[in-house]
C-alpha positions in Angstrom: -1.7 33.1 4.4 -4.2 33.6 1.5 -1.7 32.0 -0.9 -1.4 29.0 1.5 -5.1 28.5 1.6 -5.4 28.5 -2.1 -2.5 26.2 -2.4 -4.0 23.8 0.0 -7.3 23.9 -2.0 -5.6 23.1 -5.3 -3.4 20.4 -3.6 -6.6 18.8 -2.2 -8.1 18.5 -5.7 -4.7 17.2 -7.2 -4.2 14.7 -4.4 -7.8 13.5 -4.7 -7.5 12.9 -8.4 -4.1 11.2 -8.1 -5.0 8.9 -5.2 -8.3 7.9 -6.7 -6.3 6.1 -9.3 -4.6 3.7 -6.8 -7.3 1.0 -6.6 -8.1 1.4 -10.3 -4.7 1.2 -12.1 -3.7 -2.4 -11.4 -7.2 -3.9 -12.2 -7.3 -1.7 -15.3 -3.9 -3.0 -16.5 -5.1 -6.6 -15.8 -8.1 -5.9 -17.9 -5.8 -4.9 -20.8 -4.0 -8.2 -20.5 -0.9 -7.1 -18.5 1.0 -9.6 -16.4 2.0 -8.8 -12.8 5.6 -8.2 -13.7 4.5 -5.8 -16.5 2.3 -4.0 -14.0 5.2 -3.6 -11.7 7.2 -2.1 -14.7 4.3 0.3 -15.4 4.3 1.6 -11.8 8.1 1.7 -11.7 8.5 3.6 -14.9 6.0 6.3 -13.6 8.5 6.8 -10.8 11.6 6.5 -12.9 10.6 9.3 -15.2 10.2 11.5 -12.2 14.0 11.7 -12.0 14.8 14.1 -14.9 11.8 16.2 -14.0 12.9 16.4 -10.4 16.4 17.6 -11.4 15.0 20.2 -13.7 12.4 21.3 -11.1 15.0 21.9 -8.3 16.9 24.6 -10.2 13.9 25.9 -12.0 11.9 26.6 -8.8 14.8 28.3 -7.2 15.3 30.6 -10.2 11.8 31.2 -11.5 9.5 30.5 -8.5 6.8 27.9 -8.0 3.7 29.3 -9.6 4.1 28.4 -13.3 5.5 24.9 -12.4 2.5 24.1 -10.3 0.1 25.2 -13.1 1.9 23.4 -15.9 2.3 20.2 -13.9 -1.4 20.0 -13.0 -2.5 20.9 -16.5 -0.2 18.4 -18.2 -1.2 15.6 -15.8 -4.9 16.3 -16.6 -4.4 16.0 -20.4 -2.4 12.8 -20.0 -5.1 11.3 -17.7 -7.7 12.1 -20.4 -5.6 10.3 -22.9 -5.2 7.4 -20.5 -9.0 6.9 -20.5 -8.7 5.8 -24.2 -5.9 3.3 -23.8 -6.6 -0.2 -25.1 -3.0 -1.7 -25.1 -0.7 -2.3 -22.1 2.2 -0.7 -23.9 0.3 2.5 -24.5 -0.5 2.6 -20.8 3.2 2.3 -20.1 4.0 5.2 -22.4 1.3 7.5 -20.9 2.2 6.7 -17.4 5.9 7.4 -18.1 5.0 10.8 -19.5 2.8 11.5 -16.5 5.7 10.7 -14.2 7.8 13.4 -15.9 5.0 16.0 -15.9 4.1 15.5 -12.2 7.7 15.6 -11.1 7.5 19.4 -11.0 4.5 19.5 -8.7 6.0 18.4 -5.3 9.2 20.5 -5.3 7.3 23.6 -6.4 4.6 23.2 -3.7 7.0 22.3 -0.9 9.3 25.2 -1.7 6.4 27.6 -1.8 5.1 26.5 1.6 8.6 26.8 3.1 9.0 30.4 1.8 5.6 31.3 3.3 6.7 30.4 6.8 7.7 33.0 9.4 10.0 30.7 11.5 10.9 27.0 11.7 7.9 26.2 14.0 5.6 27.8 11.4 7.3 25.8 8.7 6.6 22.7 10.6 2.9 23.6 10.9 2.6 24.4 7.2 4.2 21.1 6.3 1.8 19.4 8.7 -1.0 21.2 7.0 0.2 19.9 3.6 0.3 16.4 5.0 -3.2 17.0 6.5 -4.6 18.1 3.2 -2.9 15.2 1.5 -4.3 12.8 4.0 -7.9 14.1 4.0 -7.9 13.8 0.2 -6.5 10.3 0.3 -9.1 9.2 2.9 -12.0 9.5 0.5 -10.4 9.3 -2.9 -9.4 5.6 -3.1 -13.0 4.6 -2.1 -14.4 7.2 -4.5 -12.1 6.0 -7.3 -13.0 2.4 -6.7 -16.8 3.3 -6.6 -16.4 5.2 -9.9 -14.6 2.3 -11.6 -17.3 -0.2 -10.3 -20.1 2.1 -11.5 -19.1 3.7 -14.8 -16.0 1.8 -15.8 -12.2 2.6 -15.9 -12.2 4.7 -19.0 -15.0 7.1 -17.9 -13.4 7.3 -14.4 -10.0 8.4 -15.8 -11.7 10.9 -18.0 -13.5 12.6 -15.1 -10.4 12.7 -13.0 -8.4 14.1 -15.9 -10.8 17.0 -16.6 -10.7 17.8 -12.9 -6.9 18.1 -12.9 -7.0 20.1 -16.1 -9.4 22.7 -14.6 -7.4 22.9 -11.4 -4.2 23.6 -13.3 -5.7 26.4 -15.3 -7.4 27.9 -12.3 -4.2 27.8 -10.1 -2.6 30.5 -12.4 -5.1 33.1 -11.1 -4.9 32.4 -7.4 -1.3 31.3 -6.5 1.1 34.1 -5.9 4.8 34.1 -5.1 5.6 35.5 -1.6 7.7 38.5 -1.0 11.1 37.5 0.6 11.0 39.6 3.7 10.4 37.0 6.4 12.4 39.0 9.0 10.5 42.3 8.5 7.6 41.5 10.7 9.8 40.9 13.8 11.7 44.2 13.2 8.5 46.2 12.9 7.5 45.1 16.4 10.1 47.3 18.0 11.8 46.8 21.4 14.4 44.4 22.7 12.4 41.2 22.4 11.7 41.7 18.7 15.3 42.6 18.0 16.4 39.5 19.8 13.9 37.4 17.9 15.2 38.7 14.6 18.7 38.1 15.6 17.9 34.5 16.5 16.2 34.0 13.2 19.1 35.4 11.3 21.5 33.1 13.2 19.4 30.0 12.6 19.0 30.8 8.9 22.7 31.6 8.6 23.6 28.3 10.3 21.3 26.4 7.9 22.8 28.2 4.9 26.3 27.4 5.9 25.5 23.7 6.3 23.8 23.6 2.9 26.6 25.5 1.3 29.3 23.2 2.4 28.6 20.1 0.4 31.0 17.9 2.5 29.1 18.6 5.7 25.6 18.2 4.4 24.4 14.8 5.7 23.3 13.3 2.3 22.5 10.1 4.1 19.1 11.6 5.2 17.8 11.0 1.7 17.8 7.3 2.6 14.6 8.0 4.5 12.4 9.0 1.5 13.9 6.2 -0.6 12.9 3.6 2.0 9.5 5.2 2.6 8.7 5.3 -1.1 9.9 1.7 -1.6 7.7 0.5 1.1 4.7 2.5 -0.1 5.3 1.3 -3.7 5.2 -2.3 -2.5 2.0 -1.7 -0.6 0.4 0.0 -3.6 1.4 -3.0 -5.7 0.3 -5.8 -3.4 -3.1 -4.6 -2.2 -4.8 -4.1 -5.6 -3.7 -7.5 -6.8 -6.2 -8.9 -4.3 -9.0 -7.4 -6.5 -10.7 -9.6 -9.1 -14.3 -8.4 -9.0 -15.9 -4.9 -8.8 -16.7 -5.6 -5.1 -13.1 -6.4 -4.4 -11.9 -3.3 -6.2 -14.2 -1.3 -3.8 -12.8 -3.2 -0.8 -9.2 -2.3 -1.9 -10.2 1.3 -2.1 -11.4 1.2 1.4 -8.1 -0.4 2.5 -6.2 2.6 1.2 -8.7 4.9 3.0 -7.9 3.1 6.3 -4.2 3.9 5.7 -5.1 7.6 5.3 -7.3 7.6 8.4 -4.3 6.4 10.4 -2.2 9.2 9.0 -4.9 11.7 9.8 -5.0 10.4 13.4 -1.3 11.6 14.0 -1.2 14.6 11.6 -3.8 16.4 13.8 -1.4 16.1 16.8 0.2 19.5 16.0 2.1 19.6 19.4 4.5 17.0 17.8 6.0 19.9 15.8 7.7 21.1 19.0 10.0 18.1 19.1 13.2 17.6 17.3 12.5 16.5 13.7 15.2 13.8 13.8 13.6 12.1 16.9 10.1 12.2 15.3 11.4 10.8 12.1 13.2 7.8 13.8 10.1 7.1 16.0 7.9 7.0 12.9 10.3 4.8 11.0 10.5 2.3 13.9 6.7 2.1 14.1 6.4 1.6 10.3 9.1 -1.1 10.2 7.3 -3.0 12.9 4.0 -2.8 11.0 5.5 -4.1 7.8 7.3 -6.9 9.6 3.9 -7.9 11.0 2.4 -8.0 7.5 5.3 -10.0 6.2 5.2 -12.5 9.1 1.5 -12.9 9.0 0.8 -11.7 12.5 -2.8 -12.8 13.6 -4.1 -9.2 13.6 -6.8 -7.7 11.3 -5.4 -6.3 8.1 -7.3 -3.1 8.7 -5.5 -2.6 12.0 -2.1 -3.1 10.4 -2.9 -0.6 7.7 -4.1 1.9 10.3 -0.8 1.6 12.1 1.1 2.1 8.8 -0.9 5.3 8.3 -0.2 6.5 11.8 3.5 6.1 11.2 3.3 7.9 7.9 1.5 10.8 9.6 4.4 11.1 12.0 7.2 10.7 9.4 6.3 13.0 6.5 5.9 16.3 8.4 9.0 15.5 10.5 11.0 14.5 7.4 10.2 17.8 5.6 11.0 19.9 8.7 14.2 17.9 9.1 15.3 18.8 5.5 14.4 22.5 6.0 16.4 22.5 9.2 19.5 21.1 7.4 19.0 23.3 4.3 19.0 27.0 3.6 16.3 29.2 2.1 18.3 29.9 -1.1 18.2 26.2 -2.0 14.7 25.1 -0.9 13.9 24.1 -4.5 17.0 22.0 -4.9 16.5 20.4 -1.5 12.9 19.3 -2.3 14.0 18.3 -5.7 16.4 15.8 -4.2 13.6 14.7 -1.9 11.4 14.1 -4.9 14.2 12.3 -6.7 14.7 10.0 -3.7 11.0 9.3 -3.5 11.0 8.5 -7.3 13.9 6.1 -6.9 12.1 4.3 -4.0 8.8 4.3 -5.9 10.5 2.7 -8.9 12.3 0.0 -6.8 9.3 -1.0 -4.7 6.9 -2.3 -7.4 9.7 -3.8 -9.5 11.2 -5.7 -6.5 7.7 -6.8 -5.4 6.8 -8.1 -8.8 10.1 -10.1 -9.0 10.0 -11.5 -5.4 6.3 -12.2 -4.7 6.5 -15.8 -6.0 9.4 -16.5 -3.5 8.6 -14.6 -0.3 6.4 -11.8 0.9 7.5 -8.4 -0.6 6.7 -6.8 2.7 10.0 -8.2 4.0 11.7 -5.9 1.5 9.8 -3.0 3.0 11.0 -3.9 6.5 14.6 -4.3 5.3 14.6 -1.0 3.5 13.3 0.9 6.6 15.8 -0.7 8.9 18.7 0.2 6.6 17.5 3.8 6.5 17.5 4.0 10.3 21.0 2.5 10.3 22.5 5.1 8.0 21.0 8.1 9.8 22.7 7.4 13.1 22.7 10.4 15.5 25.1 13.2 14.8 25.4 16.9 15.9 24.2 18.3 12.6 20.8 16.8 13.2 20.3 19.1 16.3 22.1 22.3 15.1 19.9 25.4 14.8 16.8 23.8 16.5 14.9 24.8 19.6 11.3 24.0 20.6 10.1 27.6 20.4 9.5 29.9 17.5 12.7 31.9 16.6 10.8 35.2 16.1 7.5 36.6 17.3 4.5 36.1 15.0 3.5 39.0 12.8 
């Protein structure tokens, strides 16, 4: 657990720095003379360059472990953010953001694979993934407002420089404290002795074997589940594109930062409900997608509700979906391919994050881009219709006694 604590700490710093840029990036690009369509391209290219990094990360993490990928990704992102603080031309911003997308592509698969390997059983995996989401959310509650305050106080360049040095220090320090786990997850249950522990170990082996068989047979793995992260990232990309465009003054930049914090507070409200981890990940995922689709439809249709309330509901839905989605993928995958599974997850998120801002920039003069978010989420729910594989190997109790 010591490794998990250190990982959460470093992830907090990384997420804080990355989310603090959300309310600053669009106004910064506008100050450089970029048009809305070009801003959408900048945000989209950041996600598009994730793809080659994600593909390399999947096999690299499975073969070499997560430690060095985490350190290199954070360090490289810090250096590029420092360079971004000196940008004076929109095209230079595009180049640096594209390079940042490739460097940060290694971070998420490495972290998720490491957390999955630290777990004792699938319930513990769900809790670790919820912990990751909780750290992510707590950081994103305060970071948008903090980033907006920095930009309004000391300017964009100095703000990016401070955040870059923070990431650089975090990346170098992570080498000392993050350790790869020893792959003996079943040992603790065997050491307990007695019939109960033997039965628990047997159940764990059966569950893991079932997951490995499903993952090994490419024809039976339900690849349609990756429509979920594509639709989620597309909707999030549209939201991240639309909200900052409302900012014209320093006060409005700060207000946009507070709006992103409201989304994170909503996610925090559902992430702390750890009892949800006992329910089937598929059911939790569909429930969260339904709530999120309704919220985006409300934004697109102009429901007479406060914007803060709608953003809070969006956050609540995300707090349900992300832990459920990662547990869902772990359930369908096997331990030998955690890196590749989370690599495909990151690739899917990158595709959605590229499509969202680009589609929003092209469509916002004709209709509300939030209709695209709603449509993407509904299509995702349509392609993940219920099937037996979504329940295989799952029960509501831990498969082995805790060590």
